[in-house]
N, C-alpha and C positions, 0 to 999 in steps of 0.2 A: 716466283719469289722475288720481290723487289729488293733493291739495295740502296740504302741511304748513305750519302757521304757528307759529312759536316766538318768544317774546319773552324776552329776557334783561333783567332789571331789578335794579339795585343801588341800594338806598336808603341813601345814605351818611350824610347829616347835614342838620340844619336850623339856621338862625340867625335871631336877632332875632324869635323868636316872642313874641306878646303874653303877658304874665304871667297867671297864674291869676286874679288879682283883677279883670282886665279882662273875664273871662268867667264864672268860677265863684265868685269871692270871693277872700279873701286867700290868698296863696301864690304860688310861682313857676310852678307848673304841672307836670303829669305827662304829657308828650306821647307819642303813639304814632301809627303810620300804618296805614291800611287800603288795600289794593289792590283795585280793582274793574275788571272787564272788562264793558262794557255794563251797568253797575249791578249786576252779580253779584259779590259779595265773594269773592275767591279767596285772600287772604292777609292777615295782620296781623303787624306787627312787635311786638317787646317794648316795654313801657312804660319810658321813662327817667324816673326819679323826680326831682322838684324841680330842674327844669332848663328853661331857655328856649333853649339852644343844644345840643340833644341830638345825640348820635352813635349811629347804629344799625349801620351797616356790614353790613346784611343783604342777601343775594342770593337771587333767585328766577329760576327758569326756568319759564315758563308755556307749556304746549302748548294751543293754542286752535283752535276751528273756523275755517274760512276766512271765515266770514261776520261776524266780529266788527267792531265799528265804532270803539270807542274804549277807551283805557286811562286810568284816573284813579287818583291817589293822594290820599287825604284825611289830614289831620293833625287829631287830636282831643286834648283834655285829658281824661284819665281822672278820673272822679269815683266814689269808693268808695261814697258814699251815694245819689247820684241819677244822672240821665242824663248821659252824657258830652257835653261841649260841643265843637262843631265849630269849628275855627280857620279852615281854608281848604282849598283843593284845587288840584291841578295836573292838567290834562287834555290828552291828546294823541290826536288822531284817527288812524285807521288810515292815512290818506293821508299825514299828517305823518311817521309812523314809517317808512313804506315809502319816502319821499322821501330818507331818510338811511340808505343800506344799510350804512354803517360805524358807524351808531349816533350817539347824542347823549350828551354828558357835560358838564353845566353846571349852574349855579344857575338854578332856575325860580322866578319870583316866585309866591307863593301868591295865589289868587283868592278873592274872597268867594263863599260858597255861597248863591246866589240860589234861593229856593224854586221859582221858575218854571223854573229850569234843571235841576232834579233830576227828570227824567222817565224813564220806561222803559215797555216793553210794546209791543204791536202791536194794530192794529184790523183786523178782517176785513170787507171790503165785497164785495158782488156788484152789478155794474152792467151795464146794456145800454141801448140807445136805440131809439126808434121815430121814424118820419117820414123825410122826405128827408134823406139823409146825403151831400151832395155838397160838392165844394170850391168850386164856383161856383153857389151856390143863387140862385134867383130871389128877388126882393124879396117879403117876406111869408111865406117858408117858415119853418116852425118844427120843432124836434126835441124830443121828450120824452125826458128822461133818467130812467131808472128806477134807483133805488138801494135796495138792501136792506142795512140796518145789521145785520150778522149777530152779531158778538160781539167782545169784546176779551179780551186775556190779559196776565197778569203786570203789571198796573198798579201804579204806585208808591203806597206807603202814606204818607199825610200826617199821620195821627193815631197816638198811642201805642197805641190799642186795636187797631191793625193791621187795620182794616176800611175798605172803600171803598163809598160810595154813588154809583155812576157814572151819568152820562148824557152824551149827545153832542149838540152843536149843529152843524148843517150849513148851508152857504150856497153858493149858486150864483148869481153876479151879485147881483141884488136879492132873490132868493128865499131864505128861511130856514126851517129846520125844527129840531125838537128831539125826541129820544127820551124815553121815560119813564125814571124813575130806578130802577135795579136796586140794591137795598140789600145791604150787608154781604158784598160779594165783590169780589175783585180780578180775577175772571174772569166778567164779566157777559155775558149773552146776551139780545139784544133781538129779533132777527129781525123788525124793523119795516121796511116798505117806504115809500119816499117818491118822488114824481114831481116833476120840475122841467122846465118848458118854457122853451126859450130860442130865439132866432133862430138858424137853421142857420148863417148866415154867421159866427157867433161860436164855432162848435165848435172851430175851430183854435186859439183863444187862451184860451178859458174853462177854469177849473179848479174842481173841487168841493173846497171847503175844509171841514175838520172839526176840532172842538176837543172834547176830553174833559175833563169836570169832575167833581170830587168834591162832591156836593151837601151844603150846610150849611144847617141850619134857621135859624140866625142868623148874620148877617155874610155876607161874600163867599164864593163857592164857591172851592174850591182847584183850581188849574190842574193837569191831569194829562198834557197833551201835545196836540200838534196835527199836522196834515199836510194834504196836498192830493193830488188825482188829476187829471192832465191828461185832458181829454175826448178827446184824440187817441188815447188807448189803447183807446177803444171802437170796435168794428167792427160797425156795424149791430145786429142783434138777437142777435148772439153774446154770451152771458153771460160776463162776465169776473169771476172770483172770485179774490181775492188778499189777502194780508196786507200791511199798511202800517205801517212803523215810526213810532212817535210821536216827535216832535222837540220840543225846547224852543223857547220864544219868546225874542225879544231880551231881554237882561238889562236890568233897570231900575236896576242899581247899577253903580258903577265896578268893573270886573273886577279890575284889579290894584291892590294897595294895599301901599305900603312898610310900613304898620303891621302887616301880617300876617306879615312875614318871608319867607324863601325856603327852598327845598328843593333839595338837591344830589342829582341822579340820574344814573345811567348806564343808558341804555336802548337796546336794539337789537332790531329786528324782522326776522326772516328768513322768507321765503316760498319754498318749494321745490315744484316740480311733480314728483311721484313717478311714475315709469314702472312698469309691471309687472316682476316680478322677473327674467324671462328676459333683459331687455335689459341688465341690469347684470352678468350673469354673466361676460362676457368681461373686464370691468374687474376684477372680483373674482378671476378666474382669474390675471390678470397679477400682482395683489398677492400672491396665494398663491405663485406661482412665485418671487417675489422672496425668499421665506423658505424655500422648499423646496429649491431647487438649491444646490449648493456653489459659490458665486461668490467670487472674490477680493475683498477689501475695497475696492479702488480701482474695481472695475467698477460702473458706474451701473446701477441697477434702477429700476423704476417707483416703488418706495418712496422711494428716495433722491431721485428727481426731484421727487416730491411735496414732500419736505422743502425743496427748493431754491426752490419757487415759491409755497408756501402763504402766504396773506395773513391767515388766521384766527389767533387766539391759539394758541400752541403747545400749551397745555393742552387746548383744544377739539379740535384735530386729533388729539392723543394719545388722548383719550376716544373719538373716532369710530373710530380705527383699532383700538383695543382691542375695541370692540364688534363691528366687522367680523370680526376674527379669532376672537373668541369664538363668533360665529355660525357660523363655518366650522370650529370645533373645532381651530383652528391658533394659538391665542393664545400657547402656550408656544414654538412655533417662531418666531413673530413677535417676541416679546421676546428670544429667544435671538439672532436675527439682528441686532437693534438693539444688544444688549449686546455681542455679539462685535465689531461695528464700533467701538463706544465703547471697549472694552478695547484693541483693536488700536491705536487712535489715542492712547492714554494712555501716556506715558513714565514718569511718576512715580506710583507706586501711592498716594501720599498725596493725589493730586488726582482719584482715580478717582470718577466719578459726582458730582463736586462742582458741576458746571455745570447749566444748565437746557436740556440737549439734548433731542431728541425721545426718546431712549432713557430718560433720567431721568424725563421727564414721563410717558412711557408706563407705566413701572413704578409711578409714583405713582398714576396714574389706574386702573391695573389693580387695585391694592390697594383703592381706593375703590369700584370697580365690583363686584368679586367679594368683597371681604373685610369689608364693613360688618357683616353679621350676626355674623361671627366677632369683630370688634372690640367690638360691643355685648355679646356674651356674656362677653368677658373683662373689659371695663372698666366696664360699667354698674353692677354692684353697688357698686364702690368709689366711683365718681363720685357716685352717689346718696347714699352715706353722707357724702361730703365736703360736698355741698350741704346736707344735713340738719343736720350738726354745726355748721357755720358757726364753726369754731374760729379763734382768733387765733394766727397763727404768724409768726415773723420770725427769720431767721438773720443778717442783715446788721446789725452793731452800729450802723452809720451811720443806719439807718432805724428804730431802736427808738423814738427820741423822736417822730418823726412818726407812727409807728404808735400810740403812746400818745395823742397829741393827737387823731388821727382816730377812734380806736376807744375812747377813754376807759379804757385799761387801766392802773390805778394800784395794783393790789394786789400786783404782783410787781416785784422788782428787775430790772435789765437782765440780769444773769446768769441769774436764774431764768426769765425769759421766753425767753431764748435756749436754755437747756437744755430747758425744757418744749416749745418748738417743735421741737427736734431729735427729741424722743421722739415727738411727735405725727406728724411727717413719717415717721419710721421705721416707725411702725405702719401708716400708709397704704401706704408703699412695700413693706412685707412682703406685704401683701395683693395689691398689683398684680403684683409679681414672681412670687409663688406662682401667681396665676391665669395668668400668661403661660407659665411653664415647664411647667405642667401642662396646657397647651392644645394639645398636639401633635395629638391626635386630632380636636379641634374645628376645626383649621385646614383650610380647603378644600384638597383634594388638588391642584387645579390651581396654587394658590399654592406649595405645597410643591415641586411638580415644576419650576416656574419658578425657584425658589431653588436647586434642585439643579443645574440647568443653569448658572445664574449662578456658583455656587461652583466648578463644574468649569472654566468658562472662565477665571475669575480665577486659579485654581490653576495652570492650564497657562501662563498669561501671566506670572505672577510666582511661580515655584516657590520662590524663595529667601525670600519673605515669607509665612510661614504665617498671620499674623494677617489678611492682606488678604482672604482668602476669607470670614472671619467678618465683617469690617468692611463688606464689600460688602453682605451680607445684612442685617446689623443696621442699616446706614445707611438702608435703605428701611423695614424693619419697625419699628425703634425711633425713629430720628431723624425719619422722614417720615410715620409712621403712628401709633404709640402716643403719642409725646410731643406732637405737635400736638393729638391728640384729648383728652389730659389738659389741655393748655393752654387750648383753646377747645372745650369739650364741645358747645356749641350748633351749631358749624359741622359737627360730625360726628353730629348728630341724637341725641346722648346726653342732652341737656336741651332743654327748650322755651324757657328764658330764659337770658340771659347771667348770669354770676356777679356777685354784689355785690363790694364792695371786699375784704372779708376772704377770701371764698372764692376770688376771683381771685388773690390773693397766694399762697394755698395751692397753687392749681393751677400757678402760675408756678414755684414752688420745686420742686414734684414733677416738672414737665416738665424742669427743669434736671438733676435727678438721673437721670431716665430717659435723657436724652441722654448723660450721662456713662457710664451703664451700657451704652448702645448703642455707645459708643466703647470698650468693654471696659476702662474705667478707665485708659486710657493717658494721659489728660490730667490725672489727679488730681495736684494740687500744682503744676501747671505754669501754671495760669491766673491771672487777676487776682483771682478771687473766693476769697481764702483763707478767708473766713468759711464756705465749704462744707466745711471740714476735718472738723467733727464727723460728717459723713456719709460720709467717705472709706472707713472700714472696711466699711461696708455696701456701698458701690459696688464695692470690690474683691472682697468675698465673692460679690456678685450677678453680677459679670462672669464668674466661672468657671461659675456655674450657667447663665448665658445661653449660653456656648459649648457646654455639654452639650446645652442645649435646641436650639440651631441644628443640631448634629450629628444629633439625633433628627428634627428637622424635615425635613431633606433626605434622610433615609433612607426613600425611598418608591419603589414600583414604578409604572411608567407605566400599568399596567393598572388602577390605581385612579382614573384621571382619567376623567370622563364623556366619552362619545362626542359626535361632532358633532351627532347627532340630539337628544341630551339637552340640548344647549346652544343649539339653534337660536333660541329665543325668550326664553330666560331666562339670566341670569348665575348663577342659583342652582339648586340641586336643588329639586324640587317641594315637598319636605317642610320646607325651611328657613323658619323663622318670620321674616317681614319686618315685622310690626308686632304688638304685643300691648299689652294694658292693660285697665283697668276701664271698662265702659260700663254705663249704665242701659238696661235692655231692657223694652219694653212687651210683655206677653203678650197674645195675641189673645183677645178676649172669646168668640169662637166656638169656642175650644178646649174649652169645657166644664170648664175646670180652675180658673177664678177667678170670683169674684163681682164684683170691681171691674174694669170693662172697660178702665180707663185706668191700671191700676197698673203701676208701673215697678219692676223688681228689679235689684239690682246684680249684675253678672256679669263674669267675666274672659274676654276674647276673645283668640284667636290667629288671625292671618291668614297663610296660606301661599299659594303660587302656585296651588295646586289646591283649597284648602279654607278655609272660615271656620268656626271652632269656638268654643264657649264652655262654661264650667263655672261652678260656684258660687264657686270660689276657684282661685288659680294652682296649688295643690298637688293639686287634684282630678284624678284620672285618668279619670273618667267624663265624657266630653264629648259635646255635641250638635254634629254637624258638617253643614255645607252645602257641597256642591261648588261651586266658583266658576263652573264652566261653566253652572250653572243660573241664575246672577244675570243679570238683564236690565236693571236700572237701579239706580243709587245716587245719591240726590238729597237735597237739603235739605228740611226740613219747616217750614211757616210757624209762627212762634212762637205765634200765637193758636190753633193747632190743639189744643194741650194746655196752653197757658199755660206753656210751658217753653222756655228758650233752648237753642241749640246742638243742635238735633235734626236727625237725618237718617234716611233710610229705605233699606232694602235690599229690592228687589222681586225675587222668585224665581219662576221658572216651574216648577210642579210637574209630576209625571209625566203627568198627564192634560191638561196644557196650560193649566190655570188658574193665576192669579197669586195669590201670597200676599205680604204685606208685614210686615216687622219694623221697628219704630221704635226707634231707639237715640239716647241722649243722651250727649254728651261733656262733659268737665269744663269746657272753655272753647272759644272759637271756633277757636283754632289747632289744638287736638286734633281738633276736628270736621273741619276742612279736611284734615288729615293722613290721617284715616280715609277721607274721601271720595276723595282722590287715590289712596291706596294700593289700595283695593278696586277702583276703576275700572281701574287698571293690570292687575290680574289678569284683567279681563274684556275686554282689548283685542282678543282674537281671537274672542270670542263672536259667533256669527252671528245671533242673534235678540234683539239689544238693542232696547229700546223707544224710540220717537221722542217719546212724550209720557208724562206722569205727573200724578198729583194731588198738589200740595204740601200739601194738607190731609188730613183723615181723614174716614172715613165715620161719622157720628154721628147718632143719632135719625132714621135713614132717609134721610140726604142727605149729600153731600160738603160739608165746611165751606168749601172753596175756591171751587167753582163752583156749589154748590147743586143739583147734579144728584141725582135720587132713585134712579137706576139704579146699583146698587153696582158693576156691571161696565162702567160708562160709560167711554168713551175718555178718556184723560188730558187735562186742560185746559191744561197748560203743557209747553213743550218741555224735553226732557232735556238734560243738559250732560255727556254721557259723554266728549266730546272735550276737556273742560277739566280739566287735571291740572297738578300742580306737579312740576317736574323734581327728582328726587333719586336716591339710590342704588337706589331700588326700580324705576327705569324699566325696562320690558321692552326686549329687543333689537328693533330695527327694521332689519333688514338692507338693505331698499330705501332707506330714508331716509338711512342711514349711507353707502351707496354713492353716493347722489346728492350728498351733501356732498363726497365725494372727487372726484367728477366735476366739480363746480362749481369747486373749487379748481384742478384741473389745467387746466380750460378757461380760467380767468383768466390762467394762466401759460403758455398754449400758445405764444405768440410767443417768450417767453423760451427755452423748451425747443427750439423749432425753430431759433432763432438760435444757441444754445449748442452743441447736439449735431449737428444735421444739417449746418449750414453749417460748423462747425468740423471735422466729420468729412470734409467735402469738402476743406477746407484741409489736413487731415492726410494725405489720399490724395495730394494734389498734392506735399506735402513728401516723402512716401514714394517717389513716382515719381522725384523728383530724386535721392534717395539711391540708388535702383536704377540710374539712369543713371550715377552716379558709380562705383558698384561694377562696372558693366559695363566702364567705361573702364579701371578698375584690372585687371579680369580680362583685357582685351585686351592690356594692357601686359605682364601676366604671361605670356600665351601667346607674345608676340613674343620673349620672352627665355627660352623654355622650356628651351633647352639650357644656360642659365646655371646651372641647379641642379647640373649635373654639375661645374661649376667652383667649387661651394661657395656660390653666391649664391641665397638664398631670398627672392624678391620676392612676397609675398602680402599681402592686406588684413589689417587689424587684426582679430583674432579676436573682439573685443568688439562690432564694428560690426554684424555680421549678426544676432545674437540681438536687439539693440535694434530692428532693422528689423522682425523678426518680431513682437516684442512690440508695436511701434507699430501694425502692420497689425492685429493681433488686438484691440488696445485700441480703435482707431478703429472697427473693424467691430462690436465689441460695443456701443459707445456708440451708433452709428448704428442698429443693429438694435433695441436696447431702446427708444430714443426713437421710432423709426418705428412700432413695434408699438403703443406707448402712444398716440401721436398718432392712429393709425388708429382705435383703439378709441374715443377721445374724439370723433373726427369722426363715427363711426357713431352714437354716442349723441346727438350734436348733431342729426344728420339725423332720428333718431327723435323727438326733442323737437319739431323743426320740423313733422314730419308730424302729431303729436298736436295741436299748436297749430293747424295748418291745419284739421284735422278739427273742432276746436271752433269755429273761426271760421266754417266752412261750415255747421255746425249752427245757429249763431246767425243766419247769413244766411238759412238755410232757414226758420227760425221767422219772421223778418221778412218773407220772401217770402210765406209762408202768410197772414200778416196782410194783406198788400197785396192778394192774390187775394180774400180774404174781403171786403175793402173794396170792390173793383171789382164784385163780385157784388151788392152791396147798392145800388150807385148806379143 
């Protein structure tokens, strides 16, 4: 049974940060945040310039291995010329995160960064004992503890040079020992043996303590971490070999300081035990039945019951459901079922899809899950140009003066600035609308089919309102997809940084116009913003073009939509580019093609689900391609390996089974993490991923990281294949998504049982009373059977009987749907309990084996 660990983190803002002059010199400071998991940097926010109360508003979803220990956020001041200065940090342990299943959202005081608290890495020890090993030893009995200090890995770097001269001090009671110093490596190997002799009666309480140091020729040695091993873990002469995590020692400074400011975060950790796929199939089948069969809108289904009891954010549930039905090849039917229900319940066409219902959120998330490559292809060229131009634009006469003061625009009169702004905006808008209306073939077929179904449902419901079918589609595509992406390009991965003040105003005005075009220009001249009037002719002209575009968009045959098998693990076609850009590539010296073994060449890379390719330029049609199923590790590279920052490596398994490595350099740390995460996601189903790797390079006959001379030596550091950033590139994970649905229904099981099964019983009782009353009426009718001949017709009301039949059918349907769903949930709960019991028994078996080994040595 697998275990998925996910952390949602929103870095909102900081306040009262110390000014730059307190750390780096005169100035207010340029703060940014870095996010670390167990001292591995996984993300970095944008830098907010000249501010001590910065707002970031950046969100991250981190997929982590189950063994992580802590999450920390550091705030630094950026320094263009020298090293960045650390302001403070916030740290949350895994235990603290899991203790708050609903998450935390509050201001966290920043703590000082104590050098002794910044530790990382592990130490490998092999231990066994000689002598009498009893619990009630006779006086004078002694036991010899043998300890082999094998190696350490991933030690923290305390110097700018990026090297470590490590040694270890050991102590057991009064006995002390020390290893030799292994220089210039974070992965030292000692393989030194030490013997300690202690009274046997102290075996139950004594611990072997160790401390790792970075040797300094002058001054005090730098602390790298410490730990201890209880001697109760030893069982006679049985050799115990294991890795021990290094821990910090008690801080010597005041942890919390009001002088450092505070950081506002929202963080939530979710841990789910994932069962094998076959156990979730009955639940998935019920969800599929909810959208397959023709059910009256009022009839409850497992899907509607989930909506009633869900405790997660509506957007998260919508994303999960979209991915479930994408994996089943039923996403169009799923959206159609929700939209049909929403349309049926809407009386006024002007309010259609205006709320935040599950249908609306599902359409939103569907576009983000499936349509991001399409969005990037349409909007990225124009957005890039806007950010590069940095032009000053303003249409609101009331803001012209403030615009002048803020941006020092003095060469133009108010009228000239407004006229020039309208011309600039029109130029950008023409490019955007041209790209959109000519993108019919680029739009994913599954999106087009979903919009076709939506258009048909709306037209059937509101035949007298011809514009509504267009407004329903454009409301999602323009108002909820294109316009927000132009307004906030970073949130849609169109840019790495937030816009500056000038560019942000340009994006805001463009988004307003795109919204008006999405509304088909129906609101032109009706709003409060009369200053938008210069663009009204463009809006009206574009609205007719958009209607033609929408007609073409929904003109599609269902045969063009990928099958279930093609969508099982990916929301995109295998050939869709999910990331591209320039990287510096190191050509291997053993290729025989270069004289300089460490030369880096600028190349343009494309990443698809099935291939990683590069060429000399974006226009080059001749590309060198590596299939992603051959990738077995994607990891960072130590900066001192090539004296270059932001390096990572892609390790590939060749046809003969040998490994080859390509070193790549990104332009900045954010770009590097994006590439790491994106490539790792394409390898999620690869069966031969490496467990270790070398974070250095092989130079002059040895590895720079661990100093091994064997070029094929096993990696000295653990890989991080499970650490990825959640974004639109996430592969589908049907089992994890089904587990999320199960967990939500399990939490609301009592509510469903009370509402449907108990009410169904009440409904049956009421129906029985109705039947008894009808029987009485029938008996009265029979007793006056001859009265009909005299013109008296005594019969029950004709409307009563159909109501009774509908009531019986309604209650039966409710009870049956709820009972089936709750039975499936109960079965899944039993399977979870069985797997958990098996794990507990396995742990007890290991403990029992240790006890038997202990008894045999006494």
